[in-house]
C-alpha positions in Angstrom: 12.6 -11.9 -16.3 14.8 -10.9 -13.1 15.1 -11.9 -9.7 13.8 -10.7 -6.4 15.1 -10.5 -2.9 12.9 -13.2 -1.1 13.7 -11.7 2.4 10.5 -9.9 2.9 8.5 -12.9 1.9 10.3 -15.0 4.7 9.7 -12.3 7.2 6.1 -12.1 6.6 6.1 -16.2 6.8 7.9 -16.0 9.9 5.7 -13.3 11.3 2.5 -15.2 10.5 3.8 -18.3 12.3 4.9 -16.3 15.4 1.4 -14.8 15.6 -0.4 -18.2 15.6 2.0 -19.5 18.2 1.4 -16.3 20.3 -2.3 -16.8 19.9 -2.4 -20.3 21.0 -0.5 -19.9 24.1 -2.6 -16.9 25.2 -5.5 -19.0 24.5 -6.9 -16.7 21.5 -6.9 -19.4 19.1 -7.6 -23.3 19.3 -8.4 -25.9 16.9 -12.3 -27.0 16.9 -11.8 -30.4 15.3 -9.2 -33.0 15.0 -9.3 -32.8 11.4 -8.4 -29.3 11.6 -5.3 -30.0 13.7 -4.4 -32.7 11.3 -4.5 -30.3 8.4 -2.5 -27.9 10.3 0.1 -30.7 11.0 0.2 -31.3 6.9 0.9 -27.4 6.4 3.6 -27.3 9.0 5.2 -30.3 7.1 5.1 -28.6 4.1 6.5 -25.0 5.4 9.4 -27.1 7.3 10.2 -28.8 4.0 10.1 -25.7 2.2 12.5 -24.2 4.9 15.1 -26.8 4.4 15.0 -26.1 0.8 15.5 -22.5 1.3 18.3 -23.4 3.8 20.0 -25.5 1.1 20.0 -22.4 -1.5 21.6 -20.3 1.3 24.3 -22.8 2.3 25.4 -22.7 -1.4 25.1 -19.3 -2.1 26.4 -17.6 0.8 30.2 -18.7 0.1 29.8 -17.6 -3.4 28.2 -13.8 -2.2 31.6 -12.9 -0.5 35.3 -13.3 0.0 34.8 -13.6 3.9 37.0 -16.4 5.4 33.9 -17.4 7.6 31.4 -17.7 5.0 32.5 -21.4 4.1 32.1 -22.4 7.9 28.4 -20.4 7.9 27.5 -22.0 4.7 28.2 -25.8 6.5 26.3 -24.6 9.5 23.6 -23.5 7.3 23.5 -26.8 5.7 23.1 -28.4 9.0 20.3 -26.7 9.8 18.8 -27.7 6.4 19.3 -31.3 7.5 17.9 -30.9 10.7 15.0 -29.3 9.3 14.5 -32.2 6.8 14.7 -34.4 9.8 12.0 -32.2 11.3 9.8 -32.4 8.1 10.0 -36.5 8.1 9.0 -36.5 11.8 5.8 -34.0 11.0 4.8 -36.3 8.0 4.8 -39.4 10.6 2.9 -37.3 13.1 0.4 -36.4 10.5 0.1 -39.7 9.4 -0.9 -40.8 13.2 -2.9 -38.1 13.8 -5.0 -38.5 10.5 -6.3 -41.8 12.0 -7.6 -40.1 15.1 -11.4 -39.0 14.8 
């Protein structure tokens, strides 16, 4: 079994989230019930948690992909972004827990 380049899947995911953000801002979309909003928080937490995992992979792979002298620094910056995403994921989990009590 071979591997594939995940670039296009990430592009599609980013496009979907962007579309939702635009539709919410433009008033084309809105949540009907607190429970739906709470579910959305849980899915966003899962999304950000997965983004952190992808970033960790990218941080390790980039310096091995090239001999460019800037690659290790770029890898470190990506690792920092992964850490930030982990913090956001934790905050979203806490927000979900708090919103889950709202009826």
